[in-house]
C-alpha positions in Angstrom: 0.0 0.0 0.0 2.9 2.4 0.8 4.3 2.0 -2.8 0.9 2.3 -4.4 0.2 5.5 -2.4 3.5 7.0 -3.5 2.8 6.2 -7.1 -0.7 7.6 -6.8 0.6 10.8 -5.2 3.1 11.3 -8.0 0.6 10.5 -10.7 -2.0 12.8 -9.2 0.5 15.6 -8.8 1.8 15.2 -12.4 -1.7 15.2 -13.7 -2.4 18.4 -11.8 0.7 19.8 -13.4 -0.5 18.6 -16.8 -3.9 20.3 -16.3 -2.3 23.6 -15.3 0.1 23.3 -18.2 -2.8 22.4 -20.5 -4.7 25.6 -19.5 -1.6 27.7 -20.2 -1.1 25.9 -23.5 -4.7 26.8 -24.5 -4.0 30.5 -24.1 -0.6 30.3 -25.9 -2.1 28.3 -28.8 -5.0 30.6 -29.3 -3.2 33.9 -28.8 0.2 33.1 -30.3 -0.6 30.4 -32.8 1.0 27.1 -33.9 4.0 28.8 -35.5 5.2 30.5 -32.3 4.5 27.3 -30.3 6.5 25.4 -33.0 9.5 27.7 -32.8 9.6 27.4 -29.0 9.2 23.6 -29.0 11.8 23.2 -31.7 14.3 25.2 -29.7 13.5 23.1 -26.6 14.0 19.9 -28.6 17.1 21.0 -30.3 19.0 21.7 -27.1 17.2 18.9 -25.3 18.6 16.5 -27.8 22.1 17.1 -26.4 21.1 16.3 -22.8 21.7 12.6 -23.3 25.4 13.5 -22.7 24.5 14.3 -19.1 22.8 10.9 -18.3 24.6 7.8 -19.5 22.6 5.7 -17.1 24.0 7.3 -13.9 20.6 8.6 -12.7 19.2 5.1 -12.6 22.4 3.9 -10.9 21.9 6.6 -8.2 18.3 5.6 -7.5 19.2 1.9 -7.3 22.2 2.3 -5.1 20.4 4.5 -2.6 17.4 2.1 -2.5 19.9 -0.7 -1.7 21.2 1.1 1.3 24.6 2.4 0.3 26.1 5.3 2.2 23.8 8.2 1.4 26.5 10.9 1.6 28.9 9.1 -0.7 26.1 8.3 -3.1 25.1 12.0 -3.4 28.7 13.2 -3.6 29.5 10.6 -6.4 26.4 11.4 -8.5 26.9 15.2 -8.0 30.5 15.0 -9.3 29.5 12.8 -12.2 26.5 15.0 -13.2 28.5 18.3 -13.0 31.3 16.7 -15.2 28.7 15.5 -17.7 27.0 18.9 -17.9 30.3 20.5 -18.6 30.9 17.9 -21.4 27.4 18.6 -22.8 28.0 22.3 -22.9 31.3 21.8 -24.7 29.7 19.5 -27.4 26.7 21.9 -27.9 29.0 25.0 -28.2 31.1 23.1 -30.7 28.0 22.1 -32.7 26.7 25.7 -32.6 30.0 27.1 -33.8 30.4 24.6 -36.6 26.8 25.1 -37.8 26.7 28.9 -37.7 30.3 30.0 -38.2 32.2 27.3 -40.0 29.3 26.1 -42.3 27.6 29.6 -42.2 24.1 28.1 -41.8 21.1 29.1 -39.8 18.4 27.5 -37.6 15.6 28.6 -39.9 12.8 27.7 -37.6 14.3 29.7 -34.7 13.9 33.4 -35.5 13.9 34.9 -31.9 17.3 36.2 -30.8 18.8 34.6 -27.7 16.1 31.9 -27.6 18.6 29.1 -27.6 20.6 30.7 -24.8 17.5 30.9 -22.5 16.7 27.2 -23.3 20.3 26.2 -22.6 20.2 27.9 -19.2 17.0 26.0 -18.4 18.5 22.6 -19.2 21.7 23.4 -17.1 19.6 24.0 -14.0 17.2 21.1 -14.8 20.1 18.7 -15.0 21.9 20.0 -11.9 18.8 19.9 -9.7 18.2 16.4 -11.1 20.7 15.2 -8.5 18.4 16.3 -5.7 15.3 14.9 -7.3 16.9 11.5 -8.0 17.9 11.3 -4.4 14.4 11.8 -3.3 13.2 9.1 -5.7 15.8 6.7 -4.4 14.6 7.3 -0.9 10.9 6.9 -2.1 10.0 10.4 -1.0 7.4 11.1 -3.6 6.0 14.2 -1.8 9.4 15.9 -2.0 9.4 15.3 -5.7 5.8 16.3 -6.3 5.4 19.5 -4.2 8.2 21.5 -5.8 7.1 20.4 -9.3 3.5 21.6 -8.6 4.7 25.0 -7.4 7.2 25.5 -10.2 4.7 24.4 -12.9 2.0 26.7 -11.6 4.4 29.7 -11.7 5.5 28.7 -15.2 2.0 28.3 -16.5 0.9 31.7 -15.1 3.8 33.3 -16.9 2.8 31.5 -20.1 -0.7 33.0 -19.8 0.8 36.5 -19.2 3.0 36.0 -22.2 0.1 35.1 -24.4 -2.1 37.9 -23.3 0.5 40.7 -23.1 2.3 39.7 -26.4 5.7 39.3 -24.8 6.9 37.0 -27.6 8.5 33.5 -27.8 11.5 34.5 -25.7 9.2 34.8 -22.7 8.0 31.2 -23.2 11.6 30.2 -22.7 12.0 32.6 -19.8 8.9 31.2 -18.1 10.5 27.7 -18.3 13.7 29.1 -16.8 11.8 30.8 -13.9 9.8 27.7 -13.3 12.8 25.4 -13.0 14.5 28.0 -10.7 11.5 27.9 -8.3 11.5 24.0 -8.4 15.3 24.1 -7.6 14.9 26.5 -4.6 12.1 24.5 -3.0 13.9 21.1 -3.7 17.1 22.5 -2.2 15.2 23.6 0.9 14.0 20.0 1.5 17.5 18.8 0.7 19.4 21.1 3.1 20.1 18.5 5.8 21.2 15.7 3.5 24.8 14.6 3.8 27.3 15.1 0.9 30.5 13.2 1.2 33.6 13.0 -0.9 33.3 10.3 -3.6 35.5 7.2 -3.3 36.6 4.7 -5.9 34.4 1.9 -4.5 31.2 3.9 -4.8 32.0 5.2 -8.2 32.8 1.7 -9.4 29.4 0.5 -8.1 27.7 3.2 -10.1 29.7 2.5 -13.2 28.9 -1.2 -12.9 25.2 -0.5 -13.2 25.3 2.6 -15.5 27.6 1.5 -18.3 25.3 -1.4 -19.5 22.4 1.0 -19.8 24.4 4.0 -21.0 23.6 3.5 -24.7 19.9 2.8 -23.9 19.9 6.0 -21.7 21.2 8.0 -24.7 18.6 6.6 -27.0 15.9 7.1 -24.4 16.7 10.8 -24.0 16.9 11.3 -27.8 13.6 9.6 -28.2 11.9 12.5 -26.3 13.1 15.1 -28.8 13.9 13.4 -32.1 10.3 13.4 -33.3 10.1 17.2 -33.1 13.6 17.7 -34.5 12.7 15.5 -37.5 9.5 17.5 -38.1 11.4 20.8 -37.7 14.1 19.7 -40.2 11.7 18.5 -43.0 8.6 20.6 -42.3 7.7 24.1 -41.0 7.6 25.5 -37.5 3.8 25.4 -37.7 3.9 21.6 -38.1 6.1 21.3 -35.1 3.7 23.4 -33.1 0.7 21.3 -34.2 2.6 18.1 -33.1 3.8 19.7 -29.8 0.3 21.0 -28.9 -1.4 17.6 -29.1 1.6 15.9 -27.6 1.0 17.9 -24.4 -2.4 16.2 -24.2 -0.9 12.8 -24.3 1.2 13.7 -21.3 -1.8 12.9 -19.1 -1.2 9.2 -19.8 2.6 9.4 -19.8 2.7 10.8 -16.3 1.8 7.4 -14.9 5.0 6.0 -16.4 7.0 8.7 -14.6 5.3 7.9 -11.3 5.9 4.1 -11.7 9.5 4.7 -12.6 10.2 7.0 -9.6 8.7 4.7 -6.9 8.6 1.2 -8.3 12.3 0.8 -9.2 13.5 1.4 -5.6 10.8 -1.1 -4.3 11.9 -3.8 -6.7 15.6 -3.2 -6.0 15.0 -3.6 -2.3 13.1 -6.8 -2.8 15.8 -8.2 -5.1 18.5 -7.4 -2.6 16.6 -9.6 -0.2 16.0 -12.3 -2.8 12.2 -12.0 -2.4 11.4 -13.0 -6.0 7.8 -14.1 -5.3 7.0 -10.6 -3.9 8.6 -9.0 -7.0 6.3 -11.0 -9.3 3.3 -10.0 -7.3 4.3 -6.4 -7.3 4.9 -6.3 -11.1 1.6 -8.1 -11.9 -0.5 -5.9 -9.6 1.2 -2.7 -10.9 0.5 -3.6 -14.5 -3.1 -4.6 -13.8 -4.0 -1.5 -11.8 -2.2 0.9 -14.1 -4.0 -0.6 -17.1 -7.3 -0.3 -15.3 -6.7 3.5 -14.9 -5.1 4.3 -18.2 -7.0 2.2 -20.8 -10.3 4.0 -20.4 -8.5 7.4 -20.5 -6.8 6.4 -23.7 -10.0 5.0 -25.2 -11.9 8.2 -24.5 -9.0 10.3 -25.9 -9.1 8.3 -29.1 -12.9 8.6 -29.5 -13.2 12.3 -28.6 -9.9 13.4 -30.0 -11.2 16.1 -32.3 -13.5 17.5 -29.6 -10.7 17.5 -27.1 -8.5 19.6 -29.5 -11.3 22.0 -30.4 -12.3 22.6 -26.7 -9.0 22.6 -25.0 -6.6 24.0 -27.7 -8.1 25.6 -30.8 -9.5 24.8 -34.3 -6.1 25.6 -35.8 -4.9 22.3 -34.3 -7.6 20.0 -35.7 -5.3 18.7 -38.5 -3.4 17.0 -35.7 -6.4 14.8 -34.6 -4.8 11.6 -36.0 -1.5 12.5 -34.3 -3.2 12.8 -30.9 -4.9 9.4 -31.4 -1.5 7.7 -32.3 0.4 9.4 -29.4 -2.3 8.4 -26.9 -2.0 4.8 -27.9 1.8 5.0 -27.8 1.6 6.5 -24.3 -0.6 3.7 -23.1 1.9 1.0 -24.3 4.7 2.9 -22.8 3.0 3.0 -19.4 2.1 -0.7 -19.3 5.6 -1.5 -20.5 7.2 0.3 -17.5 6.6 -2.4 -14.8 8.3 -5.0 -17.0 11.3 -2.8 -17.7 11.7 -2.1 -14.0 11.4 -5.8 -13.2 14.6 -6.4 -15.3 16.5 -3.3 -14.1 15.6 -3.8 -10.5 16.7 -7.5 -10.7 20.2 -6.4 -11.9 19.6 -7.1 -15.6 19.9 -3.6 -17.0 21.9 -5.0 -19.9 18.7 -6.7 -21.2 16.6 -3.5 -21.1 19.5 -1.6 -22.7 19.6 -4.0 -25.6 15.9 -3.9 -26.1 15.7 -0.1 -25.9 18.5 0.4 -28.4 16.8 -1.9 -30.8 13.4 -0.2 -30.5 15.0 3.3 -30.7 16.8 2.4 -33.9 13.6 1.1 -35.4 11.9 4.4 -34.3 14.6 6.5 -36.0 14.5 4.4 -39.2 10.8 4.6 -39.4 10.9 8.4 -39.0 13.4 8.7 -41.8 11.0 6.8 -44.0 7.7 8.3 -42.8 8.3 11.9 -41.9 9.9 13.6 -45.0 8.7 13.7 -48.5 12.2 13.3 -49.8 15.9 13.3 -48.6 17.9 14.3 -51.6 21.3 13.9 -49.8 20.5 10.2 -49.3 19.0 9.7 -52.7 15.5 9.1 -51.2 12.5 10.4 -53.0 8.7 9.8 -53.2 8.6 9.1 -49.4 5.2 9.0 -47.7 5.8 12.6 -46.3 3.4 12.0 -43.4 5.0 14.7 -41.2 3.8 14.7 -37.6 1.5 11.6 -38.3 4.6 9.7 -39.5 6.5 10.6 -36.3 3.6 9.5 -34.1 3.2 6.3 -36.1 6.9 5.5 -35.8 6.7 6.0 -32.1 3.7 3.7 -31.7 5.3 0.9 -33.7 8.6 1.1 -31.8 6.7 1.0 -28.5 4.8 -2.1 -29.7 8.2 -3.8 -30.6 9.5 -2.8 -27.1 6.4 -4.2 -25.4 6.8 -7.7 -27.0 10.6 -7.8 -26.5 10.3 -6.9 -22.8 7.8 -9.6 -22.1 9.9 -12.2 -23.9 13.0 -11.2 -21.8 11.0 -11.2 -18.5 9.7 -14.6 -19.2 13.1 -16.0 -20.3 15.2 -14.6 -17.4 12.7 -13.9 -14.6 9.9 -16.4 -15.3 7.4 -13.6 -15.4 4.6 -14.6 -17.8 2.3 -12.1 -19.5 -1.0 -12.0 -17.7 -4.4 -12.6 -19.4 -6.1 -9.7 -17.5 -4.4 -7.1 -19.7 -5.9 -8.5 -22.9 -9.3 -8.8 -21.2 -9.1 -5.1 -20.3 -8.1 -4.2 -23.8 -10.9 -6.3 -25.4 -13.7 -4.6 -23.3 -12.1 -1.2 -23.8 -12.5 -1.7 -27.6 -16.1 -2.7 -27.2 -16.9 0.3 -25.0 -14.9 2.6 -27.3 -16.9 1.4 -30.3 -20.1 2.1 -28.4 -18.9 5.6 -27.5 -17.9 6.2 -31.1 -21.5 5.8 -32.1 -22.5 8.4 -29.6 -19.7 10.7 -30.8 -21.0 10.6 -34.4 -24.6 11.3 -33.3 -24.0 14.0 -30.7 -22.4 17.4 -31.1 -20.0 18.3 -28.2 -18.5 21.8 -28.0 -18.4 22.5 -24.3 -15.8 21.2 -21.8 -18.4 20.0 -19.3 -20.2 18.0 -22.1 -16.9 16.5 -23.0 -16.1 15.5 -19.4 -19.7 14.1 -19.0 -19.5 11.8 -22.0 -15.9 10.7 -21.2 -16.9 9.9 -17.6 -19.8 8.0 -19.0 -17.4 5.9 -21.1 -15.1 5.3 -18.1 -18.0 4.2 -15.8 -19.4 2.0 -18.5 -15.9 0.4 -18.9 -15.7 -0.3 -15.1 -19.2 -1.6 -15.0 -18.5 -4.1 -17.8 -15.3 -5.3 -16.0 -17.2 -5.7 -12.8 -19.9 -7.7 -14.7 -17.4 -10.2 -15.9 -15.5 -10.4 -12.6 -12.4 -8.4 -13.8 -13.1 -5.6 -11.2 -13.9 -6.8 -7.7 -14.7 -5.2 -4.3 -11.1 -5.9 -3.4 -10.0 -3.7 -6.3 -12.4 -0.9 -5.3 -11.0 -1.0 -1.7 -7.5 -0.9 -3.1 -8.2 2.3 -5.1 -10.2 3.8 -2.2 -7.4 3.2 0.3 -4.7 4.4 -2.1 -6.5 7.7 -2.8 -8.0 8.2 0.7 -7.6 12.0 1.2 -7.0 11.7 4.9 -4.3 9.0 4.6 -2.7 10.8 1.7 -2.6 14.1 3.5 -1.1 12.4 6.6 1.6 10.7 4.4 2.6 14.0 2.7 2.8 15.9 5.9 4.9 13.2 7.6 7.3 13.0 4.7 7.8 16.7 4.3 8.6 17.1 8.1 11.1 14.3 8.4 14.8 14.6 7.6 
């Protein structure tokens, strides 16, 4: 129950962040348009694409070693030293790339027209990566409230600045400045909670233990970070800033589902690592199966309703300008669902000291993703002698992502069965089957009813969700025990007590 409550807290907090961000996005999209949003998101993705140089698997190593009970001060000192060195290396590589592109080759970033925009974005990522040491430490100690509260405050401040930027016409540069101010607020609050934590001088033994875990997943970590940005970079290279903006706008909607993956990652990995260190394999199996089942129970109806009401969601919560991205939203929602239900299986391997297997699978699926984007996104690539390509733009990027997630899903389950004797469970396919049936029924309603108000959209979506749970209950796939689990996990009094206790303790 402790782990589920921590996951629920992070999931709830991140969804609140997503809602606040969504409201801000609505104003930015309607007041500034897809082109401005595209310029901003392209700049964020371009610089973000270099952040893989600051990871190399050491964040996961830090969370795992802390959860296993290694000396906290030495762990923090080791990870802090590694992260600062890697940030310096990242800055050197980015500066070299920028000089070669703009000075040596005398080229421009045609989709970035705002002066100093890249500089503001670069400062944002420096602070984001540096404060990541503190946030990873909280995750390793399973202190979800200390992760969630700073994020909520910083996201709220950033979103308010986004809205001011949209209404007052401050320009794209203030979108980047808002991100920078938001991460500064998150950093200040996180450092306040972190003030009494020990930081010791790193030693060779601790560094070697980090290296032992990090190096096998380094390549996968690189591809994992690139995967977050490569879609928007590809669209920006082969299409216009407006197309990047359309993609980015609907991608923010899919974040609702993706936040569950973040919550699972932050809290489940330490729990599995602890159980593995005690050789409690039966408990690991139970934890993984229960996590997949309950996560699917929450996320499947959300995705089903997102797919059914995709055009209405875009029209109500963004603007009509983004309606051409309806298919993109549907594909990204499905990809987010697969990513979320994949996460427990990935954590099972990493938490059981088999990061090499997840690394191999992630590299394979990421290569497939990039190859598919090369084929599906552009109309032609003259330099490679490729012409008459599908030219699907954002839809191609979303489709490539969905296919790569499906390949990753199958591969993970094969590896878990082969090495951990974790068999795929039938309940997931049962949930998918009934979600399709309910989704088809709601699709008939969607074609017959005109929905143009947010409360109407929520009403019909909630109807679909309740119908899904009712069908599961009718066939015995949702029981009173499941209801009591969700009720106890989300119990406001117990959750408030847990958050208060965690924020008070050292």
